[in-house]
Residue frames as qw, qx, qy, qz and C-alpha x, y, z in Angstrom:
[[0.182, -0.242, 0.933, 0.193, 13.93, 7.78, 3.62],
 [0.618, 0.075, -0.430, -0.654, 11.76, 6.06, 1.09],
 [0.420, -0.118, 0.820, -0.371, 9.76, 3.22, 2.62],
 [0.630, 0.435, 0.619, -0.174, 7.44, 2.37, -0.26],
 [0.063, 0.439, -0.539, -0.717, 8.06, 2.22, -3.98],
 [0.687, 0.385, 0.595, -0.158, 5.66, 1.15, -6.73],
 [0.147, 0.498, -0.501, -0.692, 6.20, 0.90, -10.48],
 [0.850, 0.353, 0.331, -0.209, 4.75, -0.84, -13.54],
 [0.034, 0.607, -0.671, -0.424, 6.76, -2.54, -16.20],
 [0.912, 0.276, -0.062, -0.296, 6.27, -5.09, -18.97],
 [0.346, 0.627, -0.692, 0.095, 9.81, -6.40, -18.37],
 [0.117, -0.224, 0.883, -0.396, 8.78, -8.81, -15.62],
 [0.677, -0.079, -0.332, -0.652, 5.81, -10.83, -16.97],
 [0.769, -0.256, 0.470, -0.350, 4.25, -13.68, -15.05],
 [0.077, -0.277, 0.936, 0.204, 5.80, -17.14, -15.76],
 [0.578, -0.062, -0.566, -0.585, 3.26, -19.40, -17.69],
 [0.701, -0.282, -0.655, -0.014, 3.18, -21.92, -14.84],
 [0.139, 0.339, -0.510, 0.778, 3.78, -19.57, -11.87],
 [0.658, -0.354, 0.010, -0.665, 0.27, -20.12, -10.40],
 [0.900, -0.101, -0.424, -0.003, 1.33, -23.75, -9.71],
 [0.554, 0.166, -0.485, 0.656, 4.21, -22.49, -7.50],
 [0.112, -0.358, 0.240, -0.895, 2.21, -19.90, -5.54],
 [0.091, 0.209, 0.824, -0.519, -0.09, -20.26, -2.47],
 [0.381, 0.640, 0.460, -0.484, -2.80, -18.11, -4.11],
 [0.534, 0.416, 0.529, 0.512, -3.34, -17.95, -7.84],
 [0.170, 0.892, 0.235, 0.348, -2.75, -14.56, -9.28],
 [0.412, -0.885, 0.184, 0.110, -0.16, -13.60, -6.64],
 [0.864, 0.277, 0.063, 0.416, 2.85, -13.62, -8.92],
 [0.044, -0.968, 0.244, -0.032, 6.18, -11.63, -9.12],
 [0.907, -0.202, 0.238, 0.281, 8.77, -14.42, -9.33],
 [0.688, 0.485, 0.137, 0.523, 10.54, -13.00, -12.38],
 [0.005, 0.879, -0.136, 0.457, 11.00, -9.56, -10.65],
 [0.697, -0.668, 0.256, -0.050, 12.24, -11.20, -7.42],
 [0.894, 0.064, 0.201, 0.396, 14.78, -13.19, -9.48],
 [0.400, 0.773, 0.038, 0.490, 15.88, -9.95, -11.05],
 [0.323, -0.869, 0.232, -0.294, 16.58, -8.32, -7.70],
 [0.869, -0.404, 0.271, 0.093, 18.36, -11.39, -6.38],
 [0.838, 0.201, 0.238, 0.448, 20.60, -11.63, -9.46],
 [0.379, 0.720, 0.095, 0.574, 21.22, -7.92, -10.22],
 [0.372, -0.912, 0.005, -0.173, 21.57, -6.19, -6.80],
 [0.826, -0.374, 0.130, 0.401, 24.96, -7.78, -5.98],
 [0.584, 0.434, 0.193, 0.659, 26.44, -5.81, -8.87],
 [0.049, -0.798, -0.026, -0.600, 25.57, -2.66, -6.90],
 [0.167, 0.338, -0.680, 0.630, 27.09, -3.92, -3.58],
 [0.645, -0.230, 0.274, -0.675, 23.80, -5.21, -2.17],
 [0.063, 0.190, -0.980, -0.011, 24.21, -8.85, -1.15],
 [0.728, -0.072, -0.124, -0.671, 21.15, -11.00, -1.70],
 [0.383, -0.123, 0.902, -0.159, 20.01, -14.46, -0.58],
 [0.082, 0.232, 0.887, 0.391, 17.32, -16.62, -2.20],
 [0.401, -0.151, -0.187, -0.884, 13.71, -15.79, -3.20],
 [0.086, 0.169, 0.920, -0.342, 10.62, -17.18, -1.48],
 [0.280, -0.425, -0.600, -0.618, 6.93, -17.54, -2.48],
 [0.124, 0.131, 0.614, -0.769, 4.43, -16.02, -0.02],
 [0.241, 0.543, 0.797, -0.111, 0.65, -15.83, -0.11],
 [0.184, 0.861, 0.184, -0.436, 0.72, -12.38, -1.53],
 [0.563, 0.791, -0.238, -0.031, 3.57, -12.80, -4.10],
 [0.877, 0.132, -0.214, 0.410, 7.33, -13.27, -3.93],
 [0.315, -0.936, 0.147, 0.063, 10.12, -11.84, -1.84],
 [0.715, 0.444, -0.333, 0.426, 13.89, -11.51, -2.44],
 [0.706, -0.644, -0.131, 0.263, 16.02, -11.60, 0.74],
 [0.313, 0.814, -0.304, 0.382, 18.74, -9.01, 1.28],
 [0.733, -0.098, -0.489, 0.462, 21.65, -10.06, 3.42],
 [0.145, -0.702, 0.188, -0.672, 21.56, -8.01, 6.67],
 [0.519, -0.064, -0.761, 0.383, 22.79, -9.09, 9.99],
 [0.061, -0.094, 0.388, -0.915, 21.03, -6.33, 11.96],
 [0.525, 0.265, 0.511, -0.627, 17.41, -7.18, 11.07],
 [0.549, 0.335, 0.746, 0.171, 15.30, -9.07, 8.54],
 [0.185, 0.602, -0.158, -0.761, 15.29, -7.22, 5.20],
 [0.451, 0.261, 0.799, 0.300, 13.50, -8.20, 1.90],
 [0.245, 0.226, -0.262, -0.906, 11.93, -6.77, -1.15],
 [0.511, 0.325, 0.750, -0.266, 8.34, -7.82, -1.81],
 [0.119, 0.196, -0.609, -0.760, 7.26, -8.36, -5.47],
 [0.312, 0.400, 0.843, -0.177, 3.61, -8.77, -6.30],
 [0.163, 0.413, 0.581, 0.682, 1.15, -7.64, -9.03],
 [0.206, -0.009, 0.131, -0.970, -1.05, -4.61, -8.92],
 [0.293, 0.275, 0.866, -0.298, -4.46, -5.82, -7.84],
 [0.422, 0.680, 0.373, -0.469, -6.42, -3.53, -10.08],
 [0.276, 0.647, -0.505, -0.501, -4.45, -4.10, -13.32],
 [0.961, 0.203, -0.016, -0.188, -4.98, -7.05, -15.62],
 [0.750, -0.360, 0.465, 0.302, -2.25, -9.69, -15.86],
 [0.647, 0.758, 0.054, 0.062, -0.62, -8.03, -18.95],
 [0.742, 0.312, -0.207, 0.555, 2.96, -8.16, -17.81],
 [0.077, -0.766, 0.207, -0.604, 2.94, -5.34, -15.22],
 [0.732, -0.276, -0.515, 0.350, 4.74, -5.92, -11.92],
 [0.184, -0.888, 0.104, -0.408, 5.44, -3.78, -8.88],
 [0.498, 0.056, -0.648, 0.573, 7.81, -3.69, -6.00],
 [0.431, -0.721, -0.125, -0.528, 6.11, -2.84, -2.67],
 [0.316, 0.097, -0.749, 0.574, 7.65, -2.72, 0.76],
 [0.447, -0.593, -0.566, -0.359, 4.69, -3.29, 3.01],
 [0.643, -0.747, -0.169, 0.015, 6.16, -2.84, 6.47],
 [0.212, 0.732, -0.490, 0.422, 9.17, -1.01, 7.90],
 [0.860, -0.280, -0.413, 0.109, 10.78, -3.57, 10.20],
 [0.624, -0.353, -0.221, 0.661, 13.30, -1.11, 11.78],
 [0.087, 0.991, 0.089, 0.055, 13.78, 2.55, 12.25],
 [0.728, -0.217, 0.104, 0.642, 17.38, 3.44, 11.33],
 [0.020, 0.810, -0.125, -0.573, 19.06, 6.70, 10.46],
 [0.728, 0.676, -0.027, -0.112, 19.62, 7.07, 6.73],
 [0.123, 0.797, -0.591, 0.013, 23.36, 7.21, 7.27],
 [0.521, -0.315, 0.786, -0.110, 23.32, 3.51, 8.40],
 [0.794, 0.376, 0.456, -0.143, 21.84, 2.29, 5.14],
 [0.524, -0.001, 0.520, 0.675, 23.57, 1.69, 1.77],
 [0.153, 0.373, -0.120, -0.907, 23.02, 4.59, -0.60],
 [0.143, -0.048, -0.809, -0.568, 21.27, 2.26, -3.02],
 [0.199, -0.526, -0.825, 0.045, 18.14, 1.96, -0.74],
 [0.106, -0.488, -0.327, 0.802, 17.83, 5.66, -0.04]]
């Protein structure tokens, strides 16, 4: 099972005023979190709201068994040129792959 995914993309640039919403300047990712929140339901993955954290943004995934979210934050060693990544920092549960939706495998 995949537990960590990273990618770069110019499709999710930092909002001009995003530092005003974050705890720490430079910890952005709101546009990517919004994308997951808005687009995953079309693939059968129910989402909840997004939340700003001290490292970036997270998009909550509806899951009654355990807390589940997707963390969205910038790559520390790349300039703020529009690149964003998704990073799952910690596995909160150990489940057999058969118990997860196919979209997360």
